[in-house]
C-alpha positions in Angstrom: -24.4 34.2 -39.4 -20.9 32.6 -38.8 -19.2 32.8 -42.6 -17.6 29.1 -42.6 -14.4 30.3 -43.1 -14.5 32.5 -39.8 -16.0 29.6 -38.2 -12.9 27.5 -38.9 -10.5 30.0 -38.1 -12.3 30.1 -34.7 -11.7 26.0 -34.8 -8.0 25.7 -35.8 -7.1 27.5 -32.2 -6.6 24.0 -30.5 -7.1 26.3 -26.6 -10.5 27.5 -28.4 -11.6 23.9 -29.7 -10.8 22.4 -25.8 -13.1 24.8 -24.7 -15.8 24.8 -27.0 -15.4 20.3 -26.6 -15.6 20.9 -22.9 -18.8 23.4 -23.1 -20.3 20.6 -25.8 -20.5 17.9 -22.8 -20.8 20.1 -19.9 -23.1 23.1 -20.3 -22.0 25.2 -18.8 -18.4 26.5 -17.5 -16.3 29.1 -15.4 -12.7 30.3 -16.2 -11.3 28.9 -13.3 -13.0 25.3 -14.5 -11.8 25.8 -18.0 -8.3 27.4 -16.8 -7.2 24.6 -14.5 -8.6 21.7 -16.7 -6.6 22.9 -19.8 -3.7 24.0 -17.5 -3.6 27.3 -18.8 -3.3 30.5 -16.9 -6.6 32.8 -16.8 -5.9 35.6 -18.8 -5.2 33.2 -21.5 -8.4 31.6 -21.5 -10.6 34.4 -21.0 -8.8 36.0 -24.3 -9.7 32.8 -26.4 -13.2 32.9 -24.7 -13.6 36.4 -26.0 -12.7 36.0 -29.7 -15.9 32.9 -29.2 -18.2 35.2 -27.4 -17.3 38.0 -30.0 -18.4 35.4 -32.5 -21.6 34.5 -30.6 -20.2 30.9 -30.4 -20.6 31.5 -27.0 -22.6 33.3 -24.8 -21.3 34.4 -20.8 -23.6 35.2 -17.9 -21.8 36.9 -14.7 -22.8 35.4 -11.8 -21.0 37.5 -8.9 -17.5 37.0 -9.2 -17.7 34.5 -11.5 -18.4 34.5 -15.3 -20.1 31.6 -17.0 -20.0 29.9 -20.9 -22.2 27.8 -22.2 -22.5 27.4 -26.2 -24.7 29.5 -28.1 -28.0 27.4 -29.1 -29.0 30.0 -31.5 -26.4 29.5 -34.3 -27.5 29.3 -38.1 -28.4 25.4 -39.1 -25.0 25.6 -41.1 -23.1 26.3 -38.1 -24.6 24.0 -35.9 -24.5 21.3 -38.3 -20.2 22.1 -38.6 -19.5 23.1 -35.2 -21.6 19.7 -33.6 -20.0 17.4 -36.1 -16.7 18.1 -34.9 -17.1 18.6 -31.2 -18.9 15.2 -31.2 -16.2 13.6 -33.5 -13.4 15.0 -30.9 -15.1 14.5 -27.4 -13.5 10.8 -27.2 -10.2 11.7 -28.7 -7.2 12.5 -26.7 -7.0 15.2 -25.0 -10.4 16.3 -25.2 -11.3 12.8 -23.4 -8.8 13.5 -20.6 -9.8 17.1 -19.7 -13.0 16.2 -19.2 -11.9 13.7 -16.8 -9.5 16.2 -15.3 -12.9 18.7 -15.0 -14.7 16.3 -13.3 -12.0 15.7 -11.1 -11.5 19.5 -10.2 -15.4 20.0 -10.0 -15.2 17.5 -6.9 -12.7 20.4 -5.1 -13.6 23.9 -6.5 -15.3 26.3 -4.8 -16.7 27.9 -8.3 
């Protein structure tokens, strides 16, 4: 179980929050998709995903040269309630709405 104060600390960073929001709308994403969408360098995105992975908020799977991330669906009921409430509220606001549009556009030309 992730204590609430640790969860809120993880959610206090905009990059991590934007990654989680995208993952809540899309089932899984690779680092290249997140990096392009958030207009950030891959090492920065990977560092944030590493924190989310260590806290068990996200899971990862390597497929060839790509690593794919998805939300962990086996969280405690309290963690799920907090996380889903926040992400549901944010997904239709900026910059999260624009992130999703940018991701959809990028996926049309991506070879990930």
